[in-house]
Phi, psi and omega in degrees: 000315181299326178298318178298314181296319181291332182288350184231059185292343180260011179244125174290124181243127176255112180277102185301131173059025183054020177092004179255165180196194181297320181253352178253104181276156175301136177285164177302135181063035181305312181297324178294324176293319176298316180299319178301320178291318180295324182282334185276118182296343176293345180247029182301341185262005183258129180238155181243125177269128179250015178293152173109137181293335177296323177287315182303320183297329176282318184294322182257017182295325178217155175303325180294316179297318180297318181295321180300313181290321177301318179298318177295319180292329175294318182284329184227060186296333182277358184255000177247137182237145174228131175223230175204149174251015179292130179252117178049057179296145183284341182208166176297324179301315177297321181296323184269002184306311183291321176303315180291329177298331180277007183311316179301326178287310181302323182292340179273344183280143174287165187305319183299304177293325184299323183291340176293337184250012180281176178297135176219163172273171180304135179229161179253144176222167183293160182304130177232154173259119180259122180248125179250127180254132177218173180304115176074013181208155170229125182242125178243139176213148176276143179226123184244351182217133176277119182253007180274144174295324178258116185218128183259020179263000000 
């Protein structure tokens, strides 16, 4: 994986869900692997998306797990993104469900990083290439507009 990331240093890469999913569990020392990427200047273009309740359940599973990610977000606040994977939510409450699930994490952040993840209105950002990795596939798509109510860009 690191080889793929290094081959594209001029492309902003958003690693969806930090690489975990319903059937892909965090590997042993997952946070340490994220930290290694964050610390290595060869990966300055790699960002981590923490949207989705599947990611949240791991991050807020224990106070220790939450603290580890909070520490990474404190050190690298511009490298973590939060949006939403809610599809056609019936209400604002449903839309904000995952954001609220992260309350233990938000509560550990100091004000400067925390404000990056607060409620915002829709915003526009420059063209990015979003690469999603899944079992047996790599999907790339251009994304030119943030359409989430919660947007950390």
